[in-house]
C-alpha positions in Angstrom: -10.5 14.9 -2.8 -10.4 12.9 -6.1 -7.9 10.3 -5.1 -7.4 6.6 -4.4 -4.8 5.4 -2.0 -3.6 1.8 -1.9 -1.9 0.7 1.3 0.0 -2.5 0.2 1.7 -4.9 2.6 4.9 -6.2 1.1 5.1 -9.9 0.0 6.4 -12.8 2.1 10.1 -12.6 2.7 13.1 -14.5 3.9 15.9 -12.6 5.7 14.4 -9.3 4.6 14.2 -10.1 0.8 11.2 -11.3 -1.1 11.2 -15.0 -1.5 9.4 -16.9 -4.4 6.1 -16.8 -2.5 6.4 -13.1 -1.8 7.2 -12.3 -5.5 4.2 -14.4 -6.6 1.9 -12.7 -4.0 2.9 -9.2 -5.3 2.7 -10.2 -8.9 -0.9 -11.4 -8.4 -1.7 -8.2 -6.5 -0.1 -6.1 -9.2 -2.4 -7.7 -11.8 -5.4 -6.8 -9.7 -4.2 -3.2 -9.3 -3.7 -3.0 -13.0 -7.4 -3.9 -13.5 -8.4 -1.2 -11.0 -6.2 1.7 -12.0 -6.8 3.7 -15.2 -3.8 3.9 -17.5 -4.5 7.6 -17.8 -4.4 8.2 -14.0 -1.5 10.1 -12.5 0.2 7.7 -10.2 2.8 7.8 -7.4 4.3 4.6 -5.9 6.3 5.0 -2.7 7.7 2.4 -0.4 9.5 2.0 2.9 13.3 1.6 2.7 13.2 -2.1 3.6 14.3 -4.3 0.7 11.1 -6.4 0.8 9.0 -3.3 0.3 11.1 -1.7 -2.4 11.2 -5.1 -4.3 7.4 -5.2 -4.0 7.0 -1.6 -5.2 9.2 -2.4 -8.2 7.1 -5.4 -9.2 3.9 -3.3 -8.9 5.5 -0.4 -10.9 6.6 -2.8 -13.7 3.1 -4.2 -14.0 1.6 -0.7 -14.2 4.2 0.6 -16.6 5.1 3.2 -14.0 8.1 3.8 -11.8 8.5 3.7 -8.1 9.0 7.2 -6.9 11.4 6.1 -4.3 11.6 5.2 -0.6 10.8 6.9 2.6 12.2 5.7 6.0 9.1 7.0 7.8 7.1 4.2 6.2 9.0 1.6 8.2 8.9 1.0 11.9 12.2 -0.8 11.9 13.3 -4.4 11.8 11.6 -5.1 15.1 8.6 -2.8 14.6 9.8 -0.8 17.6 9.5 2.7 16.0 6.1 4.4 16.0 4.2 5.0 12.7 4.4 8.5 11.4 0.7 8.7 10.5 0.3 12.5 10.4 3.5 12.9 8.3 2.4 10.1 6.0 -0.9 11.9 5.4 0.9 15.2 4.8 3.1 13.4 2.2 0.1 12.0 0.4 -1.7 15.4 0.5 1.4 17.1 -0.9 0.9 15.4 -4.3 -1.6 16.0 -7.0 -1.6 12.4 -8.1 -4.9 10.7 -8.5 -3.5 7.3 -7.3 -1.0 6.8 -4.5 0.3 3.3 -3.8 2.1 3.1 -0.5 4.1 -0.2 -0.1 4.8 -0.7 3.6 4.6 -3.1 6.5 2.2 -4.7 9.1 2.0 -1.7 11.4 1.1 0.8 8.7 -1.3 -1.6 7.0 -3.1 -2.0 10.3 -3.1 1.7 11.5 -3.2 4.0 8.5 -6.7 3.2 7.1 -8.5 3.8 10.3 -6.3 6.9 11.0 -7.2 8.2 7.5 -10.9 7.5 7.9 -11.0 9.3 11.3 -8.7 12.2 10.4 -10.0 13.0 6.9 -13.6 11.8 6.9 -14.3 12.1 10.6 -15.4 8.4 10.5 -14.4 6.5 13.6 -16.2 3.3 12.4 -13.3 1.7 10.6 -11.6 -0.7 12.9 -7.9 -1.4 12.7 -7.3 -4.6 10.8 -4.0 -6.0 9.6 -3.2 -7.3 6.1 -1.5 -10.5 5.2 1.5 -10.3 3.0 0.6 -9.3 -0.6 -2.8 -7.8 0.3 -3.8 -4.1 0.1 -6.4 -1.7 1.4 -8.1 0.5 -1.2 -9.0 3.9 0.3 -11.4 5.5 -2.2 -11.6 9.2 -1.5 -14.4 9.7 -4.1 -16.9 7.6 -2.2 -15.3 7.5 1.3 -14.8 3.7 1.4 -12.1 1.4 2.4 -12.0 -2.1 0.9 -9.7 -5.1 1.2 -7.9 -6.3 -1.9 -7.0 -9.9 -1.2 -6.2 -11.7 -4.4 -5.0 -15.3 -4.1 -2.4 -17.1 -6.1 -5.1 -19.0 -8.0 -6.5 -15.9 -9.7 -9.8 -15.3 -7.8 -10.1 -12.4 -5.4 -11.1 -13.5 -2.0 
């Protein structure tokens, strides 16, 4: 599979909407993604239906001169995180596209569970442990070399 999947945790928010810190976090992450993603790559950006995720997706899309393909309620476990993650369905959605790059803007639960689920289900690798992301961070799932790496830019310009 010639694909790279980015699992992005939305930026910091207040009352469900990105605040100035969250917008800054996502803007810095978007610059990092722009350095990593070829302008020639076919790209799909999807997000949960929560405002903080759609706002984050829009900031990333603008930076990449792309458009957010829309929202999907299965990428959100609800305001209290009380719904389960739809990991199989999410993988099916990703596999249904021919895009080389898929950026999935979502929440704590997905950012914690999806990378290890993907590694186990697709690569048969059970060695990736579930680890959560902070707001404005991303996992890069590289299907070309079967690696998962953390993208953790900081607001001062250096990747941590």
